[in-house]
C-alpha positions as CSV (number, residue, x, y, z in Angstrom):
1,M,-21.3,14.2,14.1
2,D,-24.9,13.3,13.8
3,L,-25.7,12.2,10.2
4,K,-29.1,10.5,11.0
5,G,-31.6,11.4,8.4
6,K,-29.1,13.1,6.1
7,R,-29.0,12.2,2.4
8,I,-25.5,10.9,1.7
9,T,-24.2,9.8,-1.7
10,V,-21.3,7.3,-2.0
11,A,-19.4,7.3,-5.2
12,G,-17.8,4.0,-6.0
13,L,-18.9,0.5,-5.1
14,G,-15.6,-1.2,-4.5
15,R,-14.7,-2.6,-1.0
16,S,-14.4,0.9,0.6
17,G,-17.6,2.3,-1.0
18,F,-19.6,-0.8,-0.1
19,A,-18.4,-0.6,3.5
20,A,-19.1,3.2,3.7
21,A,-22.6,2.7,2.4
22,G,-23.4,0.0,4.9
23,F,-21.9,2.1,7.7
24,L,-24.0,5.1,6.7
25,K,-27.1,3.0,6.5
26,D,-26.4,1.7,10.1
27,M,-26.1,5.4,11.1
28,G,-29.7,6.1,9.9
29,C,-28.8,8.0,6.7
30,D,-30.7,8.1,3.5
31,V,-27.9,6.4,1.4
32,W,-27.5,6.7,-2.4
33,V,-24.7,4.9,-4.2
34,T,-23.4,5.5,-7.8
35,D,-20.8,3.6,-9.8
36,S,-19.9,3.9,-13.4
37,S,-19.2,0.1,-13.8
38,S,-21.3,-3.0,-13.4
39,G,-21.1,-6.8,-13.4
40,G,-19.5,-9.3,-11.0
41,E,-18.9,-8.2,-7.5
42,I,-20.3,-4.8,-8.2
43,D,-23.7,-6.2,-9.0
44,E,-23.6,-8.5,-5.9
45,R,-22.8,-5.5,-3.7
46,A,-25.5,-3.4,-5.3
47,A,-28.1,-6.2,-4.7
48,A,-27.1,-6.5,-1.1
49,L,-27.4,-2.7,-0.5
50,K,-30.8,-2.6,-2.3
51,E,-32.1,-5.2,0.0
52,R,-31.3,-2.8,2.9
53,G,-33.2,0.1,1.2
54,V,-30.1,1.8,-0.4
55,N,-30.6,3.5,-3.7
56,V,-28.1,2.3,-6.2
57,E,-27.3,3.2,-9.8
58,L,-24.7,1.3,-12.0
59,G,-23.2,2.0,-15.4
60,G,-23.0,5.8,-15.1
61,H,-23.6,8.8,-12.8
62,S,-26.9,10.7,-12.9
63,K,-27.3,14.2,-11.5
64,R,-30.2,13.2,-9.4
65,F,-28.0,10.9,-7.3
66,I,-25.7,13.9,-6.5
67,S,-27.5,17.2,-6.6
68,S,-29.8,16.8,-3.6
69,S,-27.2,15.2,-1.3
70,D,-26.0,16.7,2.0
71,M,-22.6,15.1,1.5
72,L,-20.6,13.0,-1.1
73,V,-18.4,10.2,0.2
74,V,-15.8,9.2,-2.4
75,S,-14.1,5.8,-2.7
76,P,-10.3,5.9,-3.2
77,G,-10.6,4.9,-6.9
78,V,-12.7,7.9,-7.7
79,G,-10.5,10.5,-9.3
80,D,-10.8,14.3,-8.9
81,E,-12.0,14.6,-12.5
82,S,-14.8,12.1,-12.2
83,A,-18.4,13.1,-12.8
84,P,-19.6,12.7,-9.1
85,I,-16.9,15.0,-7.8
86,R,-17.4,17.5,-10.6
87,M,-21.2,17.6,-10.0
88,A,-20.8,17.8,-6.2
89,K,-18.4,20.8,-6.6
90,E,-20.8,22.6,-8.9
91,A,-23.6,22.1,-6.3
92,A,-21.3,23.1,-3.4
93,I,-21.8,19.8,-1.7
94,P,-19.2,18.8,0.9
95,I,-16.9,16.0,-0.3
96,I,-15.0,13.6,2.0
97,G,-13.3,10.3,1.6
98,E,-14.0,6.9,3.2
99,I,-11.1,7.4,5.7
100,E,-12.4,10.8,6.8
101,L,-15.9,9.3,7.3
102,G,-14.5,6.6,9.5
103,Y,-12.4,9.1,11.4
104,L,-15.4,11.2,12.3
105,F,-16.7,8.3,14.4
106,C,-13.4,6.8,15.6
107,K,-12.8,6.8,19.4
108,A,-9.5,4.9,19.1
109,P,-6.0,6.3,18.8
110,I,-4.8,5.9,15.3
111,I,-1.4,4.8,13.9
112,A,-1.5,5.8,10.2
113,I,1.1,4.5,7.7
114,T,1.7,5.9,4.2
115,G,4.5,5.9,1.7
116,T,5.1,4.7,-1.9
117,N,6.4,1.3,-0.8
118,G,6.3,-0.9,2.3
119,K,2.9,0.3,3.6
120,S,1.2,-3.1,3.9
121,T,4.2,-4.8,5.4
122,T,4.8,-2.1,8.0
123,T,1.1,-1.8,8.8
124,S,0.8,-5.6,9.3
125,L,4.0,-5.7,11.3
126,I,2.9,-2.9,13.7
127,G,-0.4,-4.7,14.2
128,H,1.4,-8.0,14.8
129,I,3.8,-6.4,17.4
130,L,1.0,-4.7,19.3
131,K,-1.1,-7.9,19.3
132,E,1.9,-9.8,20.7
133,A,2.1,-7.2,23.4
134,G,-1.5,-8.0,24.4
135,K,-3.1,-4.9,22.9
136,N,-6.5,-4.8,21.3
137,V,-5.6,-4.0,17.7
138,S,-7.6,-3.3,14.6
139,V,-5.7,-3.3,11.3
140,S,-7.6,-1.8,8.3
141,G,-7.4,0.8,5.5
142,N,-5.7,0.3,2.1
143,I,-4.5,-3.1,3.2
144,G,-7.9,-4.5,2.0
145,I,-10.1,-4.1,5.0
146,P,-12.1,-0.8,4.9
147,F,-11.9,1.5,7.9
148,T,-15.6,2.1,7.9
149,G,-16.2,-1.6,8.1
150,E,-14.3,-1.8,11.4
151,V,-14.7,1.5,13.2
152,A,-18.2,0.7,14.7
153,S,-16.7,-2.3,16.6
154,Y,-13.9,-0.4,18.3
155,K,-13.8,-0.6,22.1
156,D,-12.3,1.8,24.6
157,D,-8.9,0.0,24.5
158,T,-8.7,-0.4,20.7
159,V,-5.7,0.8,18.8
160,A,-6.4,1.4,15.1
161,V,-3.6,0.7,12.7
162,L,-4.3,2.1,9.2
163,E,-2.6,1.7,5.9
164,I,-3.3,4.9,4.0
165,S,-2.8,5.6,0.3
166,S,-2.4,8.9,-1.5
167,F,-5.9,8.3,-3.0
168,Q,-7.4,7.9,0.5
169,L,-5.6,11.0,1.8
170,E,-6.9,13.2,-1.1
171,Y,-10.3,13.9,0.6
172,T,-9.4,13.9,4.2
173,R,-10.3,17.1,6.1
174,S,-9.9,16.6,9.9
175,F,-8.1,13.3,10.0
176,R,-5.6,13.4,12.8
177,P,-3.7,10.2,13.7
178,K,-1.9,9.9,17.0
179,I,1.2,8.6,15.1
180,S,1.7,9.2,11.4
181,L,4.5,7.4,9.4
182,I,5.8,8.3,6.0
183,L,8.1,5.5,4.9
184,N,9.3,6.9,1.5
185,I,8.1,9.0,-1.4
186,T,9.2,7.9,-4.9
187,D,7.7,8.1,-8.4
188,D,4.2,6.6,-8.5
189,H,0.6,7.4,-9.5
190,I,1.7,10.3,-11.7
191,D,-1.1,9.3,-14.0
192,R,-3.6,10.2,-11.2
193,H,-1.9,13.1,-9.5
194,G,-0.2,14.8,-12.4
195,S,3.2,15.4,-10.9
196,M,5.5,14.3,-8.1
197,E,4.8,17.5,-6.3
198,E,1.1,16.8,-6.2
199,Y,1.7,13.2,-5.2
200,S,4.0,14.3,-2.3
201,D,1.4,17.0,-1.3
202,K,-1.2,14.2,-0.9
203,K,1.1,12.1,1.2
204,K,1.8,15.1,3.5
205,K,-1.9,15.3,4.4
206,I,-1.3,12.5,6.8
207,F,0.3,14.9,9.3
208,E,-1.3,18.2,8.5
209,N,-3.8,18.1,11.4
210,Q,-1.4,16.7,14.0
211,G,-0.4,18.8,16.9
212,E,0.7,18.7,20.5
213,G,0.9,15.1,21.8
214,D,1.1,13.6,18.4
215,T,4.2,12.1,16.6
216,A,5.2,12.1,13.0
217,V,7.7,9.3,12.0
218,L,9.8,10.1,8.9
219,N,12.5,8.3,6.9
220,Y,15.7,10.2,7.5
221,D,17.4,8.4,4.5
222,D,14.8,9.6,2.0
223,A,15.6,12.9,0.5
224,G,12.0,13.6,-0.2
225,V,10.8,12.8,3.3
226,R,13.4,14.1,5.7
227,P,12.7,17.8,5.0
228,L,9.0,17.3,5.8
229,A,9.9,17.7,9.5
230,D,9.9,21.5,8.9
231,E,6.2,21.3,8.0
232,C,5.1,19.2,11.1
233,N,3.4,20.8,14.0
234,C,4.0,17.8,16.3
235,D,6.9,15.8,17.6
236,V,9.1,14.2,15.0
237,L,11.0,10.9,15.2
238,Y,13.2,9.6,12.4
239,F,14.3,6.1,11.3
240,S,17.6,5.5,9.5
241,R,19.7,2.6,8.3
242,M,22.8,4.9,8.0
243,T,22.7,7.6,10.6
244,K,22.2,7.8,14.4
245,V,19.0,9.8,14.7
246,K,16.4,10.6,17.3
247,G,14.1,7.6,16.8
248,A,15.3,4.2,15.5
249,Y,18.5,3.4,13.7
250,V,21.0,0.8,12.8
251,D,24.4,0.8,14.5
252,G,26.7,-2.0,13.5
253,M,24.5,-5.1,13.5
254,H,21.8,-3.9,15.9
255,I,18.7,-1.8,15.9
256,Y,18.5,0.9,18.6
257,Y,15.7,3.2,19.7
258,D,16.4,6.6,21.2
259,A,13.7,9.1,21.8
260,G,16.2,11.6,23.2
261,E,17.0,10.1,26.6
262,A,19.2,7.0,26.3
263,P,19.7,4.5,23.4
264,E,17.9,1.2,23.9
265,K,19.2,-1.9,22.1
266,V,16.1,-3.5,20.5
267,M,17.3,-6.4,18.4
268,H,20.0,-7.9,16.1
269,I,19.6,-7.4,12.4
270,K,19.6,-11.2,12.0
271,D,16.4,-11.3,14.1
272,I,14.6,-9.8,11.1
273,G,12.9,-12.6,9.2
274,L,12.4,-10.5,6.0
275,A,14.9,-10.1,3.2
276,G,16.2,-6.8,2.0
277,E,17.3,-3.4,3.2
278,H,13.8,-2.0,2.6
279,N,12.5,-4.4,5.1
280,T,15.0,-3.2,7.7
281,E,13.5,0.2,7.1
282,N,10.0,-1.2,7.6
283,V,11.1,-2.7,10.9
284,L,12.8,0.5,12.1
285,A,9.5,2.4,11.5
286,A,7.5,-0.3,13.3
287,V,9.9,-0.2,16.3
288,I,9.1,3.5,16.7
289,A,5.4,3.0,16.6
290,A,5.5,0.1,19.0
291,R,7.8,2.0,21.5
292,C,5.5,5.0,21.4
293,F,2.7,2.7,22.6
294,G,4.9,1.3,25.4
295,V,5.9,-2.1,23.9
296,A,9.0,-3.4,25.5
297,P,12.1,-4.0,23.3
298,D,12.2,-7.7,24.0
299,T,8.6,-8.1,23.0
300,I,9.3,-6.2,19.8
301,R,12.3,-8.5,19.0
302,K,10.3,-11.6,19.5
303,A,7.4,-10.3,17.4
304,V,9.6,-9.2,14.6
305,S,11.5,-12.5,14.5
306,G,8.2,-14.4,14.2
307,F,6.8,-12.2,11.4
308,K,7.2,-13.8,8.0
309,G,5.8,-11.1,5.7
310,L,2.8,-10.9,3.3
311,A,1.8,-12.7,0.2
312,H,3.0,-11.2,-3.1
313,R,5.8,-9.2,-1.4
314,C,9.1,-10.8,-2.3
315,E,7.4,-14.1,-1.4
316,Y,9.3,-17.3,-2.1
317,V,7.1,-19.6,-4.2
318,D,9.1,-22.7,-5.0
319,T,12.3,-24.1,-6.5
320,V,12.1,-25.9,-9.8
321,N,15.3,-27.6,-11.3
322,G,17.4,-25.5,-9.0
323,I,15.8,-22.2,-10.1
324,D,14.0,-20.2,-7.3
325,F,10.7,-18.4,-8.1
326,V,9.7,-15.3,-6.2
327,D,6.4,-13.5,-6.3
328,D,6.7,-9.7,-5.9
329,S,3.4,-8.9,-7.7
330,K,2.9,-6.1,-5.3
331,G,5.9,-4.4,-6.9
332,T,3.6,-2.0,-8.8
333,N,6.1,0.8,-9.3
334,V,9.8,1.2,-10.3
335,D,11.2,1.8,-6.8
336,A,9.5,-1.3,-5.5
337,T,11.2,-3.4,-8.2
338,V,14.5,-1.7,-7.6
339,R,14.2,-2.6,-3.9
340,A,13.2,-6.2,-4.7
341,I,16.1,-6.8,-7.1
342,G,18.5,-5.3,-4.5
343,S,17.4,-7.8,-1.9
344,Y,18.9,-10.8,-3.6
345,A,22.4,-12.0,-4.5
346,K,21.5,-14.5,-7.2
347,P,21.4,-13.7,-10.9
348,I,17.8,-12.7,-11.7
349,V,15.5,-13.3,-14.6
350,L,13.0,-10.5,-14.2
351,I,9.3,-10.7,-15.3
352,A,8.0,-7.1,-15.6
353,G,5.3,-5.1,-17.3
354,G,1.7,-4.2,-17.0
355,R,-0.3,-1.0,-17.1
356,D,1.9,2.1,-17.1
357,K,1.4,4.8,-14.5
358,D,3.6,7.3,-16.4
359,S,6.6,5.9,-14.5
360,D,10.2,6.6,-15.2
361,F,11.5,3.1,-16.0
362,T,15.0,4.4,-16.6
363,A,15.4,4.6,-12.8
364,A,15.6,0.8,-12.8
365,D,18.3,0.6,-15.5
366,G,21.3,0.7,-13.1
367,I,20.4,-2.2,-10.9
368,V,18.9,-4.2,-13.8
369,C,22.3,-3.9,-15.6
370,K,24.1,-5.1,-12.5
371,K,21.9,-8.0,-11.3
372,V,19.4,-9.0,-14.0
373,V,20.5,-11.4,-16.8
374,H,17.3,-11.4,-18.7
375,V,14.1,-9.2,-18.7
376,V,10.9,-10.8,-19.9
377,L,8.2,-8.2,-20.5
378,I,4.4,-8.4,-20.6
379,G,1.5,-6.0,-20.8
380,E,0.8,-2.5,-22.1
381,A,4.1,-1.1,-20.9
382,K,6.4,-3.7,-22.3
383,D,7.6,-1.5,-25.2
384,R,8.3,1.5,-23.0
385,I,10.2,-0.6,-20.4
386,A,12.3,-2.3,-23.2
387,E,13.3,1.2,-24.5
388,S,14.2,2.3,-21.0
389,I,16.6,-0.6,-20.2
390,S,20.2,-0.7,-21.6
391,P,20.7,-2.6,-24.8
392,S,23.3,-4.7,-23.0
393,V,20.5,-6.5,-21.1
394,K,18.8,-9.4,-22.8
395,K,15.1,-8.6,-23.3
396,S,12.2,-10.7,-24.5
397,K,8.5,-10.0,-24.9
398,A,5.6,-12.4,-24.1
399,D,1.9,-12.1,-24.9
400,S,0.8,-13.7,-21.6
401,L,2.0,-14.4,-18.1
402,R,2.1,-18.1,-19.0
403,G,4.4,-17.4,-21.9
404,A,6.6,-15.2,-19.7
405,V,7.0,-17.8,-17.0
406,R,7.9,-20.4,-19.6
407,M,10.3,-18.1,-21.3
408,A,11.9,-17.1,-18.0
409,F,12.2,-20.7,-16.9
410,E,13.8,-21.8,-20.1
411,S,16.4,-19.0,-20.0
412,A,17.3,-19.3,-16.4
413,A,20.2,-21.5,-15.2
414,K,20.5,-23.6,-12.1
415,G,21.1,-21.2,-9.2
416,D,19.3,-18.3,-10.8
417,M,16.1,-16.7,-9.6
418,V,12.9,-15.9,-11.6
419,L,11.4,-12.8,-10.0
420,L,8.0,-11.4,-10.9
421,S,8.2,-7.7,-10.0
422,P,6.2,-5.8,-12.6
423,M,6.9,-2.1,-12.0
424,C,3.3,-1.6,-13.2
425,S,-0.2,-2.0,-12.1
426,S,-2.0,-5.2,-13.1
427,F,-5.3,-3.9,-14.5
428,D,-4.4,-4.4,-18.2
429,M,-4.4,-8.2,-17.8
430,F,-5.6,-9.1,-14.3
431,R,-8.2,-8.3,-11.8
432,D,-5.6,-6.9,-9.4
433,Y,-2.0,-7.6,-8.2
434,K,-3.3,-10.5,-6.1
435,D,-4.8,-12.2,-9.1
436,R,-1.5,-11.7,-11.0
437,G,0.5,-13.2,-8.2
438,D,-1.9,-16.1,-7.7
439,Q,-1.7,-16.9,-11.4
440,F,2.1,-16.7,-11.3
441,K,2.1,-19.2,-8.4
442,A,-0.2,-21.6,-10.3
443,L,2.1,-21.5,-13.3
444,V,5.1,-22.2,-11.2
445,K,3.2,-25.2,-9.7
446,E,2.6,-26.4,-13.3
447,L,6.3,-26.2,-14.0
448,K,7.1,-28.1,-10.8
449,D,4.6,-30.8,-11.7
450,G,5.8,-31.0,-15.3
451,G,9.5,-30.3,-15.1
452,K,11.7,-28.6,-17.7
453,E,11.0,-30.0,-21.1
């Protein structure tokens, strides 16, 4: 596609919008950027773009920034009801997302990963395995590295590994990965999409353009994912912890890969350096992607055994007075927290709460009753979560993360674990989940330095 000389408006000046605007400017476009917010990093990005001759408006959206455009490129955080999208639809201006923009100029085969939970870990793991196999890999997308910031540097032998969120899939049109993976679909982002059905429909867009020669990888154990095979127009491989399937599965204490010829023993479960059954699922999915790109089983085993996971995902922080502290700040929905709690045998003091996404917190009640001795709640959702958890579970409320950490520490016994796994987004009290997790770690360090009073 030749966009040189075209007037393109980018809505949103977060990481993705900033990268898209720079990419379009490099392509010779007349670039306009609009964002309803201002201050901090937004102002810095705006200044950098203005120096390059990009037109930028902050603090609102004016019609003149939209109405004469040849195309609107929307950042993932820009919802369907936003003013730029509404104005573009009224003017019959084509709308695409940042992922679609990158795809239009991508010459590399794409492995695209989506799902409610496990996306970042699986994306990073696939990238790690392929790198260990000597392949030229670029990892980007929802993981924090915009696709449009990377795509221009791709070489003929590059393999693009993309983490893709439902927000990013919303405005894809022709996006067609070589391999798509749907890890799971559970309750999340209902505040944005309106219903589970709409949320699932956005996830399914990852394979809607796939065809002959492509592969969709689906979680056989997820009741909302397995039936999607009927909607795929490409080859389908499954992964399963419980059933022998065409794809990757667990049998006894080993992981096998079987694409329909003969089963290959890939690795022992103990070779996985990540805790929890959910991480076994992530490894199974990664095994399929790696084998589809010709990576030998022994190389996969060595790469997986050396992979230690990502920050803020069930990350061990420290032990203070015999109490373990674990940072799962990326646990921004109920299912993520359920999976995190299920990964540990120790009694748990859970710190949860934040900005509600219209989640069903009662879905956590069963495992909380079994494994959590005390729930310390923070943020806007603390009252709703308290009402959703059985009265038999001790609950407390704190006005700050500092107060919650101190409260959890004082109530925990030697041998217990304090787990930060909020079930909510962070935006009521923090910049993002990383900021929340980093503050948690700093508070644990303070406890370590000061001891239990």
